[in-house]
C-alpha positions, 0 to 999 in steps of 0.5 A: 698755742700749737696744744689750742690749735690743732687741725680742726680746732674750735676755741672760744675766747670769753672776754670783757668788752671795750679793751684793747687787748682781747681783740688783739689777742684773738686776731694774732692766734688766728694769724698764728694759725693761718700762717700754719697753713690752717683755714681760719674763721675769725668768729666775732659778737656781731650783728649777721646783718654785718656779713655782707658789709663786711665780706664787701669790704674786705674782697675790696683791694683797698677802702676806708674803714668808714665802709664797714662801720657806715651801720647801725651797729657801729652808730649805736648809742649805747656802745657796748664794746663791741664796736670799740676802736679796738675791733675796727683794728682787728677787722682792719689787720685781718684785710690785711692779712688776707689779701697777704694770702692768708686764709683767713675769714671773718665771720659775724654770729650775733643773731639776736633774738629772745635767746641770744646763746641758743642763735649765736650757738646755732650760727657758729655751728651753721659756719662750722658745717660750711667748714669743718676742716677749719679753725675756728677761733670765736671772741665772745662775752665771757658769760657766753663763752662758759661752759656750765649750765646756769647762773645767779639769775637763772640756774637753768641757763644755757650759755652758747658755748655750753649748747655748742659742746654737743657738737663740739666736744672737743672746744676749747674754751678760755676765760680771759684773765688779767690782773686789772686796768680798764674796759670801757663798759656800760651799767646799763642802757643808756649812753650816760651809763657807758665810758672807762671803767676801772677793773679788778684784777683776776688772775696774776701779772704774766705776759701774753699766754694760754693756760689749759690748767681750770679754776679749783674755784669754777672747775666747769665754767673754762678750761682755762684761761687766756692771759693778756696783761693790764687791759686798757679800755678802747672806746667807741670806734666812731667816738675815738680821734682816729676813727675816720668820719663818715662822708655825707 
């Protein structure tokens, strides 16, 4: 952690949406940096339209989670894992740490559009311009976290992290490593394709840790990996048993 979390660090964590472990790891990494006195921006792949609602909720001394989940994003019919119970818990943890005095702030950076990788990179560059000395920890889908250019369906595709390299040459991009488990995944664009799905392992079983050793089979994809153990699916926050119903 200490090697990655240098002053003004920019760390991109590629995740598999819909797990309990990736949001928890991101929040703990942010807490570790903030506890050391670094002002931290925890950037999440949430629509930019959610920022004002989140800021208002974070500013309150108390408040229920339905105050920020009462939006179209959290109530989408097709839940892809970005509005999971684990993401809700992440936001609740950060709010508690923030009110305890830690210098933490959440940034929603998904601006949508035809080229999401471009608009997400632009939003992060804008946020960076407002916090040059801050530590940025970015949690995003692992394709967006790739440093190199090209995908099987588009050889010239420039991912978000590749676009950030022009202004953040020292950024560190890490892919999620896990021995197996499950995640809440959508296989299509309709609600009936979403649910808890088993996953093949990517990496050996080991405790939560960071490795800056590149994958020999994919040297340009990431700078290393972060391990979280076996993955556990996290269902949609408003469908989970612990979700707080929105009053009508």
